[in-house]
C-alpha positions as CSV (number, residue, x, y, z in Angstrom):
1,M,43.0,104.4,-90.6
2,K,42.9,100.7,-91.6
3,T,44.4,100.0,-94.9
4,T,42.4,97.9,-97.2
5,T,43.6,94.6,-98.8
6,T,43.0,96.2,-102.3
7,V,45.3,99.1,-101.5
8,L,48.1,96.9,-100.2
9,L,47.7,94.5,-103.2
10,A,48.1,97.5,-105.5
11,L,51.3,98.5,-103.8
12,A,52.7,94.9,-104.0
13,L,51.9,94.9,-107.8
14,G,53.9,98.2,-108.3
15,L,50.9,100.4,-108.6
16,P,50.8,103.8,-106.9
17,P,50.2,103.1,-103.2
18,V,48.4,105.5,-100.8
19,L,50.1,104.5,-97.5
20,A,53.5,105.7,-96.5
21,A,55.4,102.9,-94.7
22,C,57.7,104.2,-91.9
23,S,61.4,103.2,-91.5
24,S,62.2,100.9,-88.6
25,E,65.5,102.7,-87.7
26,E,63.7,105.4,-85.5
27,S,62.2,102.8,-83.2
28,Q,65.2,100.5,-83.2
29,A,67.3,103.3,-81.9
30,V,65.3,103.6,-78.7
31,H,63.7,100.3,-78.0
32,K,65.6,97.1,-77.8
33,F,64.3,93.9,-79.6
34,G,65.7,90.5,-80.4
35,Y,64.8,87.1,-81.7
36,T,64.8,85.1,-78.4
37,G,63.5,85.3,-74.9
38,D,61.3,88.1,-73.6
39,I,62.4,90.5,-76.3
40,G,61.7,88.0,-79.2
41,P,59.2,88.2,-81.9
42,E,56.2,86.9,-79.9
43,H,56.7,89.9,-77.6
44,W,57.5,92.8,-80.1
45,G,53.9,94.0,-80.0
46,D,54.0,94.5,-76.2
47,L,57.4,96.1,-76.0
48,N,56.3,99.4,-77.5
49,S,52.8,100.8,-78.2
50,D,54.1,101.9,-81.6
51,W,54.8,98.3,-82.5
52,I,51.2,97.0,-81.9
53,L,50.9,95.8,-85.5
54,A,53.5,93.1,-84.7
55,K,50.6,91.3,-82.9
56,T,47.5,92.9,-84.4
57,G,48.4,93.5,-88.1
58,Q,46.6,91.5,-90.8
59,Q,49.3,92.1,-93.6
60,Q,52.5,91.0,-91.8
61,S,55.7,89.6,-93.2
62,P,57.4,87.2,-93.8
63,I,55.1,84.4,-95.2
64,D,55.3,81.0,-96.9
65,L,55.0,81.7,-100.6
66,V,52.8,78.8,-101.7
67,G,49.8,78.7,-103.9
68,A,50.8,81.8,-105.9
69,A,48.6,82.7,-108.9
70,D,50.3,83.4,-112.3
71,A,49.6,87.0,-113.3
72,D,50.6,89.7,-115.7
73,V,52.3,91.9,-113.1
74,P,54.0,95.2,-113.7
75,D,57.5,94.9,-114.9
76,L,60.4,95.2,-112.5
77,A,63.4,97.1,-113.8
78,I,66.5,97.4,-111.7
79,S,69.3,99.9,-112.3
80,Y,72.1,99.8,-109.5
81,Q,75.3,101.7,-109.7
82,E,78.7,100.9,-108.2
83,A,79.3,102.4,-104.8
84,P,81.9,102.6,-102.0
85,L,81.1,100.1,-99.1
86,E,79.4,101.4,-96.0
87,I,78.8,98.5,-93.7
88,V,77.2,98.2,-90.3
89,N,76.5,95.6,-87.7
90,N,73.4,97.0,-86.0
91,G,73.0,94.3,-83.7
92,H,70.0,92.8,-85.7
93,A,71.5,92.3,-89.1
94,I,74.6,93.0,-91.2
95,Q,73.5,96.0,-93.3
96,V,75.1,97.9,-96.2
97,N,74.0,101.5,-96.7
98,Y,73.7,102.7,-100.3
99,P,74.2,106.1,-101.7
100,S,71.6,107.8,-104.0
101,G,71.5,107.0,-107.7
102,S,70.4,103.4,-107.8
103,H,66.8,102.5,-108.4
104,A,64.1,99.9,-108.9
105,S,61.1,100.7,-111.1
106,L,57.7,99.0,-110.6
107,G,55.0,99.7,-113.0
108,G,56.4,103.2,-113.8
109,S,57.0,104.1,-110.1
110,E,60.6,104.7,-109.2
111,Y,62.0,103.6,-105.8
112,E,65.6,104.4,-104.8
113,L,67.8,101.8,-103.1
114,Q,68.4,102.8,-99.4
115,Q,70.2,99.8,-98.0
116,F,70.4,96.0,-98.1
117,H,70.8,93.5,-95.3
118,F,70.8,89.8,-94.6
119,H,68.8,87.3,-92.6
120,T,70.1,83.8,-91.6
121,P,68.3,81.6,-92.3
122,S,65.7,83.1,-94.7
123,E,62.6,84.7,-93.4
124,H,60.3,83.8,-96.3
125,R,59.9,80.3,-97.4
126,I,59.1,79.2,-101.0
127,D,56.8,76.3,-101.2
128,G,57.5,75.4,-97.6
129,R,61.3,75.6,-97.8
130,H,63.7,78.1,-96.1
131,A,67.0,79.1,-97.8
132,A,70.3,79.4,-96.0
133,M,70.1,83.2,-96.2
134,E,67.8,85.9,-97.5
135,L,68.9,89.3,-98.9
136,H,66.6,92.4,-98.6
137,L,67.2,95.2,-100.9
138,V,65.1,98.1,-99.4
139,H,63.9,100.9,-101.6
140,K,61.9,104.0,-101.0
141,N,60.1,106.4,-103.4
142,A,59.7,110.1,-103.2
143,A,56.5,109.8,-101.1
144,G,58.4,107.7,-98.5
145,E,56.8,104.4,-99.5
146,L,58.8,101.2,-99.3
147,A,59.3,98.3,-101.8
148,V,61.7,95.4,-100.8
149,V,63.3,93.1,-103.3
150,A,64.2,89.9,-101.6
151,V,66.8,87.4,-102.9
152,M,67.0,83.8,-101.6
153,I,70.6,82.6,-101.0
154,Q,71.3,78.9,-101.0
155,A,74.5,77.0,-100.1
156,G,76.6,76.2,-103.2
157,A,79.3,78.1,-105.1
158,E,81.2,81.0,-103.7
159,H,79.7,84.4,-104.5
160,P,82.3,87.0,-105.4
161,L,80.4,90.0,-103.9
162,L,79.7,88.2,-100.7
163,S,83.5,87.5,-100.5
164,K,84.1,91.2,-100.3
165,L,81.4,91.7,-97.6
166,V,82.4,88.7,-95.4
167,S,85.9,90.1,-95.0
168,Q,84.5,93.5,-93.8
169,I,81.8,92.4,-91.4
170,P,82.2,94.2,-88.1
171,A,82.5,91.7,-85.3
172,E,80.4,93.7,-82.9
173,A,77.5,96.1,-83.1
174,G,78.5,99.6,-83.7
175,P,78.4,102.6,-86.0
176,A,78.6,102.3,-89.9
177,M,82.1,101.9,-91.2
178,A,83.1,103.5,-94.5
179,K,85.4,101.5,-96.7
180,D,86.1,103.8,-99.6
181,D,88.7,101.4,-101.1
182,V,86.1,98.7,-101.4
183,R,83.7,99.1,-104.3
184,I,80.5,97.1,-104.7
185,N,77.6,96.8,-107.0
186,A,74.3,95.4,-105.6
187,S,73.3,94.3,-109.2
188,E,75.7,91.3,-108.7
189,F,73.1,89.9,-106.3
190,L,70.4,89.6,-108.9
191,P,69.8,86.3,-110.7
192,A,69.3,86.3,-114.4
193,D,65.6,85.6,-114.1
194,L,63.7,88.3,-112.3
195,T,60.4,86.3,-112.2
196,S,59.0,87.2,-108.7
197,F,56.3,86.7,-106.1
198,R,54.4,89.9,-105.3
199,Y,52.4,90.5,-102.3
200,A,51.4,93.2,-99.8
201,G,53.2,93.0,-96.4
202,S,55.1,94.7,-93.6
203,L,58.5,95.4,-92.3
204,T,59.9,92.2,-90.7
205,T,61.4,94.1,-87.7
206,P,59.7,96.6,-85.3
207,P,57.6,98.6,-85.8
208,C,56.4,96.0,-88.4
209,S,54.7,98.8,-90.3
210,E,52.3,97.7,-93.1
211,G,52.0,99.0,-96.6
212,V,55.2,97.5,-97.8
213,G,55.4,96.0,-101.4
214,W,57.3,92.7,-101.4
215,I,59.0,91.4,-104.5
216,V,60.6,88.1,-103.7
217,L,62.7,86.7,-106.6
218,R,61.8,83.1,-107.4
219,S,65.3,82.1,-108.6
220,P,68.0,82.0,-105.8
221,I,71.6,82.8,-106.0
222,E,74.4,80.8,-104.3
223,A,76.9,81.4,-101.6
224,S,79.5,79.0,-100.3
225,Q,78.9,77.4,-96.9
226,A,82.0,79.3,-95.6
227,Q,80.4,82.6,-96.6
228,V,77.1,81.5,-94.9
229,D,79.1,80.7,-91.8
230,G,80.8,84.1,-92.0
231,F,77.4,85.8,-91.6
232,K,76.3,83.4,-89.0
233,A,79.3,84.1,-86.9
234,A,78.4,87.7,-86.7
235,I,74.6,87.5,-86.5
236,S,72.5,84.3,-86.8
237,G,68.9,83.4,-86.1
238,N,67.6,86.8,-87.1
239,N,64.6,85.6,-89.0
240,R,61.1,86.6,-87.8
241,P,58.7,83.6,-87.7
242,L,56.2,83.1,-90.6
243,Q,53.0,85.2,-90.4
244,E,49.4,84.4,-91.2
245,L,48.3,85.2,-94.8
246,H,44.8,86.5,-93.7
247,G,43.3,86.1,-97.1
248,R,46.1,88.0,-99.0
249,E,46.7,87.1,-102.6
250,I,50.2,86.1,-103.8
251,L,50.9,86.7,-107.4
252,V,53.8,85.5,-109.5
253,G,55.2,86.8,-112.8
254,K,57.9,88.7,-114.6
């Protein structure tokens, strides 16, 4: 069934969506993909029939966030708890798995934080400009629908939480590593101003499922160049190219 732009826009605004977006982990475990060569983004839609949206989808991510319209969007409220570190190099990104109990609320709909991961350089652009890194905080509600809060990271001052993570990055791809003696709180990644771009999009990795509500925070945070280089040393160039807008509306508001 083809999802309408109206339904996807409703999801991006924090209204109750009707399409459950599937997780990418299932497909990633069986089919190999990458960012260059014959398994790069331009080939994803041909590597697996379940990934066809990677080349035929009309609501794909990432995009260039330009020409956004000011709007009275539903409030974004975030409540993250401190948790022990569980970190994994999955071969495509450095990811931190998060236990239950941390949430983002969009227009009265609650989404639980599942994990966060990093892309270097950023996948989205804001007004035509990439950032040094992009953080994706991936949330899921009780119906299995996804909402991703994205935070741009620009080179500047050292970030305390990133310092903890850089020192724990697994050098090679492998299973998740539990570090119970390292405590983190994802709320430290949030800028003071939560003004955000809202739009309806997709996962940025196979199967590139659509029906994902994107909330890209307008204000960036900073990381030192050494911290950026630490992530690049593990995985670099893991940003999907920009996708066509196909008439979607981009809204911005608090």
